[in-house]
C-alpha positions in Angstrom: -18.2 -12.7 2.8 -19.6 -15.7 1.1 -18.2 -19.3 1.9 -15.5 -20.4 -0.5 -14.4 -16.8 -1.2 -11.4 -14.7 -0.1 -10.6 -10.9 -0.1 -7.3 -10.5 -1.7 -4.7 -8.0 -3.0 -1.2 -7.9 -4.4 1.3 -6.0 -2.3 4.9 -5.1 -1.5 5.7 -6.4 2.0 8.7 -4.8 3.8 11.7 -6.7 5.0 12.4 -6.4 8.7 14.6 -3.2 8.5 12.1 -1.4 6.5 9.3 -2.7 8.7 11.0 -1.3 11.7 11.5 2.1 10.1 7.8 2.1 9.1 6.7 1.2 12.5 8.8 4.0 14.0 7.2 6.4 11.5 3.6 5.1 12.4 4.4 5.8 16.1 5.5 9.4 15.4 2.5 10.1 13.0 0.1 8.5 15.6 1.4 10.7 18.4 0.9 13.8 16.2 -2.4 12.9 14.5 -4.1 10.5 16.9 -6.4 7.8 15.3 -5.7 4.1 15.0 -2.1 3.1 14.3 -1.4 0.3 11.7 0.1 -2.7 13.5 3.7 -3.2 12.5 3.0 -6.8 11.2 0.4 -5.5 8.8 2.3 -2.6 7.2 2.4 -3.0 3.3 2.1 -1.1 0.1 -0.8 -2.3 -2.1 -0.1 -2.9 -5.8 -3.4 -4.0 -7.1 -6.6 -4.6 -4.9 -8.6 -7.4 -6.2 -11.3 -7.7 -3.6 -13.6 -10.7 -3.1 -13.0 -13.6 -5.4 -14.1 -17.3 -5.3 -11.2 -19.5 -3.9 -11.4 -21.5 -7.1 -10.2 -18.5 -9.0 -7.0 -18.3 -6.7 -4.9 -20.3 -9.2 -5.8 -17.7 -11.9 -4.3 -15.0 -9.7 -1.1 -17.1 -9.1 -0.9 -17.6 -12.9 -1.2 -13.9 -13.5 1.5 -13.1 -10.9 3.8 -15.7 -12.5 3.7 -14.1 -15.9 5.0 -10.8 -14.5 8.4 -9.8 -15.7 9.4 -6.8 -14.0 12.7 -5.5 -12.5 13.6 -5.1 -8.9 13.8 -1.4 -7.8 14.4 1.1 -5.0 11.6 3.0 -3.4 12.1 6.1 -1.3 9.1 6.7 1.1 9.6 10.4 1.7 6.2 12.0 1.5 4.0 11.9 4.6 0.4 13.1 3.8 -3.1 12.8 5.1 -6.2 12.2 3.1 -9.1 14.3 4.8 -11.9 12.5 3.0 -11.2 9.2 4.6 -8.8 10.4 7.5 -5.9 8.2 6.3 -2.3 9.3 7.2 0.2 7.6 4.9 3.7 7.6 3.6 4.5 7.5 0.0 7.1 8.4 -2.6 7.3 12.0 -3.8 8.4 10.6 -7.2 7.1 7.1 -7.9 9.5 4.9 -9.6 8.8 3.9 -13.2 9.6 0.3 -12.2 6.7 0.4 -9.6 4.2 1.7 -12.2 5.5 -1.0 -14.6 5.0 -3.7 -12.0 1.4 -2.4 -11.2 0.7 -2.3 -15.0 1.9 -5.7 -15.7 -0.3 -7.2 -12.8 -3.3 -5.5 -14.2 -2.7 -6.6 -17.8 -2.2 -10.3 -16.7 -5.3 -10.2 -14.3 -7.4 -8.7 -17.2 -6.2 -11.4 -19.5 -7.2 -14.0 -16.9 -10.7 -12.4 -16.5 -10.1 -11.4 -13.0 -11.8 -8.2 -11.9 -9.7 -5.6 -9.9 -10.0 -2.1 -8.6 -9.1 0.2 -11.6 -8.9 3.5 -9.9 -5.7 5.6 -10.6 -2.8 4.2 -8.7 -1.3 6.1 -5.7 1.6 4.4 -4.0 1.3 4.6 -0.2 1.7 2.7 3.0 -1.2 3.4 5.4 0.2 4.4 8.9 -2.8 5.8 10.7 -6.6 5.4 10.2 -9.1 7.8 11.7 -6.3 10.4 11.8 -7.0 14.0 12.7 -5.6 15.5 9.4 -6.5 19.0 10.7 -3.7 18.7 13.4 -0.9 18.8 10.7 0.8 21.8 9.3 -0.4 22.7 5.8 2.3 22.2 3.2 3.1 24.1 0.1 0.8 22.2 -2.2 3.5 21.6 -4.7 3.4 17.7 -4.5 1.5 15.6 -7.0 -1.6 15.5 -4.8 -1.4 19.1 -3.6 -4.6 19.9 -1.9 -7.0 18.0 -4.2 -9.6 16.1 -2.2 -8.7 18.0 0.9 -5.3 16.5 1.0 -2.6 18.3 3.2 1.1 17.6 3.1 3.0 17.6 6.3 5.6 20.3 6.8 8.4 19.5 9.1 7.4 15.7 8.8 7.6 13.6 11.8 9.6 11.0 10.0 12.8 10.7 7.9 12.7 9.4 4.4 12.6 5.4 4.3 14.5 3.6 1.6 13.1 0.3 0.5 14.9 -2.2 -1.8 12.1 -4.0 -3.5 12.9 -7.5 -4.7 9.4 -9.3 -4.7 5.8 -9.0 -4.5 3.0 -11.0 -2.7 -0.6 -12.1 -3.0 -2.2 -11.5 0.3 -5.5 -12.7 1.9 -7.3 -10.1 4.2 -9.7 -11.2 6.9 -11.4 -8.3 8.8 -11.7 -8.9 12.5 -12.9 -6.7 15.4 -9.3 -6.2 16.4 -8.3 -5.2 12.8 -7.3 -6.8 9.6 -5.4 -10.1 9.6 -3.2 -10.9 6.6 -2.2 -14.2 5.2 0.5 -14.4 2.5 -0.8 -16.7 -0.3 2.1 -16.4 -2.6 5.4 -14.6 -3.3 7.0 -13.8 -6.6 10.6 -12.4 -7.1 11.4 -9.5 -9.4 14.1 -9.7 -12.0 
């Protein structure tokens, strides 16, 4: 990364109770699928991935976040899945709350208005539990979820984790630094939801 630049994204960061539940789910999925488990202190749900930006543009990101007027909401992480194309085992909602999609949409609108580029791929809410997972070691699900078997996705039958409720009350801007031991995250800002 160029000097004077940061790799950043907006995310939901779990409270301690939610983090413990996600860490336990990570351990169970890791035991089942192998791979590299996400460290408990780095578990999060990405809202908008911005990528590399000049540090001089960080105030623009803060300004965009400050303009968001979105309600707090409850999120239920109840759908374990594994993307075979990149070997990522994750946990997401079987029904994405409209308030979560609204939050993502508001962030994107305000970032675009500020002239900040971001990843515009279709949004899929998920918390990454394990990278380099052996997705072939999971039982194939019924394929009736929103992802079904597109892109070689396979839902877990008899999931190794119970649904995890998450009361979402704020969102963060996070800086990511890639290290040999894994990503290191630094929280650059936090904004409450209504």
